[in-house]
C-alpha positions, 0 to 999 in steps of 0.5 A: 500500500503506497504512502498515505496522503498525510505522509505525502503532504508532510513530505512536500512541506518538508521538501518545500522548507528545504528548498527555501534554504537552497537545498539541492537534489531534493527527493522523496521516496515512498518506502512504505512497502519496504519499511513498517516504521515510516512511509516516506524518506525525504532526502536533501543536500546542503553544500556545507555544515552551516547550510545543512543546519539551516535546512534542518531548522527550516524543516523543523519549523515547517513540521512544527506548523504542521503539528508534528514533532520529531521523535528522534534527531540524529547528527544535528551537532555535526551537521553532516548527515542529519536524520529527523524522524517524524514517524510518517516521514523521515527527513535526511539532510546531508552534506553533499559529499556525504550524500554522494558517498552514502547514496541513499537513492541507490539503496532505495532505488526500488522504491517509487519516487513521490511527486514533488511540485516542479518548483522544488526540483532544484537546479538538477531538474534539467539534468539528463535522466539515467536510462538505467535508473528504474525510477526514470519511468516512474 
């Protein structure tokens, strides 16, 4: 069963908050059929630790406005890879270098991508699509 509408809404709001702080490579993955703990992973990147921290603050504010509070936060002090667990969604904000190294999209490549509004696609939206990526046709 795909992620419910509430989870998708929270994912869009988290992505929008990240985009407002100039996060790059924002993606939302529907992991509901693979994990029982959450419905959607939102992944975003920042160029440096300061930007990662700023993105995290913006996401936390947006989720607070939606009436949800993180049950768990990890990595906030180092601001290299911050995990914010909101139950229905888990937000990963990573330093660009860590994002490339850990490649969460490859680990979860069999999960469908949650459609985000076009204005959240970021600067890589016009980049060529990898034809071998099974999500390219999703």
